[in-house]
N, C-alpha and C positions, 0 to 999 in steps of 0.2 A: 578410287573413291568417287562416288557420284553424288551430286547435289540434288536434293529432292525437287526443287523448283528452280526455274530459270530466272535470270535477272529481268527486271521490268525496264521498259523504255523510260526515259526521263518524264515524258508526259503522263504515262500510266502511273508511275511512282508518285508524281506530284498530285495527281487526282486522288489517289488513295490516302496520301498524307494529309490532305485537306478535308477528308471525309469526317463527318461528325459521328462519334460513337456515344452510346448511352450504357451506363453500368447498371448493376442490379438495384442500386439505391436511387436510380433515376437521374443521376448527374451526367451531364454531357461534357465531352472533351474532344479535342482534335489532335491527332498524332503529331503534326508538325509543330505544334506549340510546345513550349518548354514547361508550362505551368498547367497541371491538370487538377481540377477540383473533383475529388472522388467521394467525398463524405461531407457530413454536416459541419465538421470541424473546419472553421475558416483558417486556423493556424496549422492545419495538417495537409496542406496542398502538396502535390507531388511535383518536384522540380527535377527535370530530366537533363539539364545542361551538363552536369558533371557525370551523370550516369552513362550517357551515350559515349563519353570519352573512353569507356572501357572497350569500345569496339573500333575497328578500322573505319576509315571514312566511307568506304563503299558499303559497309554493313550497318552503319548508323541509322539510315532511314528504314531498313528492314527490321532492325531491332525495335524502332518506334511502332511499326505496324504490328509486330508480334506482341509487344506489350499492350498495345491498344486492344487487340483481340482478347488477350489474357484477362485484361481488366473488366471486360464486359460481364464475365460470369464469376469473378472472384471478389472477395471482400476487399475493401480499400486497404485494410491492414495487411493482407497477404501481398497485394501489389506493392505496397510501400516497403514491405520486408524484402521483396525481390530486388527492388531498386536500391535499397539501402545496403544490402549485402554485396551487390555487384559494385556499388560505388566504393565501399570500404576496401574491397579487393583491389580495385583499380588504384586507389589512393596509396595502399601499402606497396603495390607492385606496379608502377606506371607502365612498364614494358610487357606486362603480362598479356597472354593470348588466352582468353577464357575458353575459346573454342578449340584449344589444343588439349587432347586427352591426357598427355603426360603432365601438363601443367595443372590440369583439373585434378588429377590424382595427387599431385604435390600439394595442392591447396588443402586437401583433406588432412594431411599430416601437419601442415602449418596451423590449422585451426585447432587440432586436437579433439578428443572425444567430447569435451564439454561444449564446443562451438561448431562441431561438424554439421549440426542441423542446418546451419546457414547454407552450406553447400548443397544439402538436400533440397532446400527451398529453391535455390537457383536451378538445380537439375530439373525440378518439376516444371519450371518455366521453360527451360530449353527443350524439354520433351514436347511441351505444348507447341512451341515455335516450330519444331520439326513436323509435328503432326498437322499443323495448320496449313502446310504447303507453302509457307513463305520462305523465300530464298535465304540462304545463309548457313544452314545446319546440314552436316553430312550424316548419312546413315551410319557410317563406320564410327563416327564420334558418339552418336546416340547409343549404339550397341555397346560401346565401351563403358560409357558412364552408367548405363543401366546395371552393370555388374557390380558397381560399388555398393557396399553395404554400410549403412549409417546407423549409429546408435540412436539417433533421433533426439528431439527436444523433450526431455523428461518433464512431464506435467506434475506440478505440485512439489517440486524439489525443495523449494524454500519452506513450504509448509511441513513436509516430512522431516526435514532436518532442523526445524525450528530456528532457521537462520536469523541471527540477531540483527542483521541489517536489512533483510528482505522478507523475512517470515512474519508471522503474527506477533503483535505486541503482547507482552505479559500484562497481567492485571495491574502490577505496580507501574509499568510504563504508561498504561492507559490512564490510570489515575493521575499520574504526573501531567499528562497531556491536558486533561480537563482542568486540573487545578491551575496549571500555569496559564492556560488559555483564559480562564476566568480572571486571573490576576492581570494578565496583559490587557484584557478588555477594560477592566476597571481603571487601569492606568493609561488608557488610550494608546497603547502600543500596537494594538491591532484594531481594525474597524469591526463594527457589528456585522458587516457583510462577510468578513473573513471568519469571524466567530461562528456564524450560522453555517457557512460552508463546512467548517470543521465538525460541527455537531452532526450534520448530515452524513459525514464520513464515519464518525465514531459510532453513532447509534444504528445506522442501517448499512453502512458500507457500500453506498450507491456508487456507480461508476460516474466519472466526471462528465461523460457525454449525457448521461441521464440528468444529472444535476443542472447542466447547462440548458436543458430544454424546459426546465420547470417554470411554471407561472403561478402567481398567487392563487389563481382560481383552482389550482390542483389540490390545495389544502382545504379541508373542511371538517366539521364536527357533526357526528351522529351519535350522541351519547359519549362516545370516545372520539379521539382525533385520528384522522387518516390523511394520506396523501395518495393521489393517483399519479404514480411515477411513470414518466415516459420510458419506454423500453430501450430506446436509443440505439443500442448496438446491433439489434437483430437484423439479419440479412434481409434486404428488400423492404425494410420498414421505413416509411417516409418520415420526415421530421414531425414529431409529435403524432405519429400515426397509430401507435399502440401504447396501452397503459396497463400497469399492474397496481392493484390496491394494496397499500401497506399501512399498518397501524403505526403511529408515531407517539412520542411522549408529549405530555402536556407542556413540559418545559420547552420542547422544540417548537410547539405551536405558538407559545407565547413569544418566543424569539422571532418567529416569522411575522406575527402581528405587529410587533414593535418595529421590526425592520421595514415592514410595508409602509409605515408612516414616513420614514425617511426617504424611501424611494419615490413616493408620490410627491413629497416636498421638493425633491431634486428634479424630477421630470415634469411634474404637473400632470396634465391629461387625466384629471379626476374622473371624467366621464367613462374612462376605460381602466380605472385604477385596478380593479380586480383581475384584469386580463394582462397586466404588465408582467414582463419576465421577472422571475425571482432575482436573477442576476443580470441586469441590463447592460447592454453595450451603449454607454451614455453618448459616445460620439456619434453613433448611428442615429440615436433619437434626436440629436441636435441637427444632423444633416437631413434626415428624412422622418420627421415626426408623423406618426400614423394618425389618421383621423378617426379610425374605428379599430375594433379588435381584429378584424379580418386583414387589416393592413400591417399588423405586427408580424414580421417575418423572422426567419432564423438569424438574420444579420442583426436584429435588434437584441439578440441574446449574447451574453459574454461568451467568448470562445475559449478553446483549450489553452491558448497561450496565456490568457489572463488568469485562469485557474492555476496553471503551473507556476506562474509568478507568485500568486497568492500563497500557495502551499510552501514555496521556498522562503517567502517572507515570514510566514507563520513559524516555520522551523527555526529561523534565525532569531526571531523575537522570543520564542519560548526557551530555546537553548537548553533543552532537557538532556541531562547526562544519564545514559542507560546504566542500570546497575549490573548489566551483563557484560558490557564492553568497556565501560569507563569513558566512552566517547559520546559525542552529541547524537541524540536519537534521530534517526533518519525517518522523515515523514513522507509517505507516498500513499496515493489512493489505494493502490493494490494491497498494501499492508493492512489498511483498515478493513478491506473486504476479507482478507485472510483471517483477520482477528475475529470477525463476526462468524465466519464458518467454523473456525477452531473452537470458539467458545460454545457454539451450539452443539458441536460434536461432544465436547466434554460434559455437557449437560444432558446427553443421552438422546439427542435428536437423530433421526435417521437421515438417509441420503435425500429422500424426496423433500422433507421440510427444509433442509439446508439449501437444496437446489432452488426451491421457491423463494426462500429468503434472499438469495443472491441473484434471483431473477434469471436463472439459467434456462435455456430452452429444453434441456434434458438433464438426466442425472449423472451423465458421464464424468464430468469434472468434479462434481460434489463429493464423489467417493473418496477422494484423496484425504478429506478431513476425517472421515470415519476410519480409514486405514491408518492414519497417523495419530489417532487419539492416544493409544498406549505410549507411543514414542514421545508425544508432547508431555504426557503426564510424567514420564520418566525424566525427561529433560527438565521439567519444572522441579522435580524432586532434586535432581543433581544440581540445578542452578541454585536452588534454595539451600542445599547443603554447602555449596561453595561460597555463596554470598550471604546467606542468612542463617547458616548452620542447620543441623538436622532437625527439621520441624517434627519429625516423628518421635522425638524424645522430649521429655520435660527437662527442667533445669538439672544440669549434671555437674555444675562447677562447685566451688568452695567459697563460702562467705567469709570475708575477713573484716576485722575491725576497721582498719584503714590501710593506707599505703605502706606503713611500716611493716606489715605482715605479708606484703606481696612477694611473690617469687622473684619478680624483676623490680624490686623496690628502688633500685638506683638507676633505672632506665625510664626516663620521662616519656619515651615513645610507647611505653606499654600502657599508658593511661587511656581509658575508654571514656570518651566524652558523650554527652547527650547529643541528640540529633541537631540541636540548635548550637551546640558547642559552648554553651554558657556554664556548664557544670560538668563534674566528673561522676561516673558511675562505678568505677572500679579499675582493675588492671587486667591485662592479658598475660597469662603465665606461659604462653608459647614463645619459644625463641626462634621458631621457623617463620617463613613468609606466610602471611595470611591476607587474602584479598576478600574476605567475607565482609558483608555489609554491617558495619558496626553502627550503633550498639545492638541492633535487633538480633543479629546472629549470635551475639555473645551469650545470651541467656540460655541457649541450648548447647553451648560448648563447654566441655569439661575443663578447659583451661581458663575459663572466665573466673575471676576473683572479684565479685561485687563487694562494694563497701557497705558496711552495716547501716550507715546513715545517709546513703546516697538517695537521690530523688527517683527511686524506681517507680513510684506511683505515677509520675509524669509519663514514663514510657508506657505503662499499662493503659492510661487514658488515651494516649496517642494511638496505640494499637487497636483499642476498642473503636475509636473513631474510624480508623482505617478499615476495619472489618466491615462496618456499616457502609462505608463509601464503596468498597469493592462489590458488595452485594447490590448496592444501588446502581453501580455502573455496569456490572456484567451479569447480575442475576445468578452468579455462579456460586452455589453453596459449597461445591467441592473445594474451590480455592479458599473460600472463607473458612472451611474446617481446618485447612492447613495453617491458616493464620491463627486459628484458635489454639493450636498447640504452642505457638509462641506466647500467646496471651497467658496460657496456663503456666508456662515456664516463668514468665515475669511475676505472675501471681504467686507462684511457689516461692520465689525469692522474697517477695514481700511478706509472705506468711512465715518463712523461716527467720527472717530478720526480726519479726515481731516476737517469735518464740524465744530467740536469743535474748532480746531485750527484757522480755518478761522473766526469763530465768535469772538474768543478772539482777533484776529488781528484787526478786524473791531472795536471792543470795545476800543482797545488801541488807534487806530487812531483817534477815536472821542474824 
C-alpha cells in the first residue's frame, strides 16, 4: 500500500493549519481552530474538538486540512453532516479506525439500510481527502470503499409514508395548532413573538433561516399584502442577499404590525424602526446599538438556537394530542413545510408551483408531493376510517329510545359522550376494541346506537364550524367534502329522530 502524499514537516504543517480559508457563503475559518463559522446561523458553528478524536494523533492535523478544503466548495450543512457522522461513529466505537476498510465495511452493517447514507456521506469526504493530495489516505483503502453500494438517503420518505411524527400535519392537527395557539396567546402562555413565528410556519412553511433574516421593511401592502422573503439557504447567497416575493394573509400582516410596536418599545431606535429585525437579538442590540440601518448586522437577528427553543416551548404550551397517535403532537419547521407542499398537491397544484411556494431552486424535491398525493389521500381515508369512521358512508347505525334499549345496556363504558364530555349521545354496540375518534366517528359506524333525545344538533353545529375553519385554514375543499359526509350522517340522525318523534305523536293523537 502506498500513501498518496508524504508527511509534511512540522513547520509546513503549522503554516497550512494557520492559513485562512473562505467558503462558498463568504465565511472565513482557520483549520487549526476548533470552532468554524460556516453559515449565517450563529448557533450552528462547527466544533472540531470531538471530531478530530476519531483519528490518530498523527492524522488529526491532516484531517483538519482535508476538511478545510472540503468546506470551501460544500454547503455548511454537508460539512456539518460529515463532522457529525464521524463524531457519532467515534462516540459509539472509541477504538474504531475509520480508515480501516474492514471496519468501514462493518460500519455499514451497524448502521443498517435506513442509516447507511451517513457512511456514504463520510465516504464522499474521504474520497475528496484522497484526491486532494493531503497525507493520510491510501489508494487501496479508497479502491475498497468505492465498491460499497449504498441505498442512499431517501428523499421525501416522511411525506410519502405520511409519517405521524415527521410527515405533514392533517387538517385536524393543523386546526388544533391554530386554535391552541390562539388560546395560549390570549392566556399569555406564549408571547406574541412566538405566535407570529408559528403563523409564518403554518401559512407559508418558511425555513427558519429565512424567518431569522426577516425585517419589518420586508412586509408591505400593494392592494394585497406581501413579504419579500430572504432566500437564506441558497448556496453562495449572502445574508439577505436574495429575496422572493410571497403573498401573505391580512391576519398575518396585522400580527406583524401589532408586534412591530412592541419591538420598537423594547429596543427604541424609532428612526430606523422599519428596518429592525422581525425577530431581534435583544442582547446584541444592548451591546452594539446600531446608529443607522446599515449598521444592523446578522448578529442583531435572532439565531437558530432561539427559534429552536421557541418551537419546543410552543409545543409544550399547546400540548396537542394527535388523533393519529394519541401522543403529543411534535412540532418542527420541516413538518410545516411538508404540510404546505402536501396541501398544495391535494389541491391539484403541479411541481413548479409547489417548488416556488417552498422556494426551491429547482423542481427536483417538489416532485415527492405530487408522487405521494394518492398515498396521502388513501392514508387520510384509512385514518378517518380508523379514528373518525368511514366518511364515505352516511349514518348506518340504529336509533334507540334510551340506554335501556342498548346492546351493551349494562356496560357504562359503552356510553358515547359529547366532545365536551358534559352529556351523552348514545351507546356503542361493539364489544371489540375501538380507537376511533368519538363521537364524530360514531355517526358513520353501524354499531352506533344514538339516543332519541340526545343533543345531536350540538355535534352538527360543531362540525359545520369545523368545516368552515378547515377551508379557512387550508383552502382544501377536498378535505372539507370528506367532513361534509360526517355532517350528512349527523343530519341524518337528526332527521330520523324527528321522524320517529313525529310518528309517535301521530300515534298518540290517534
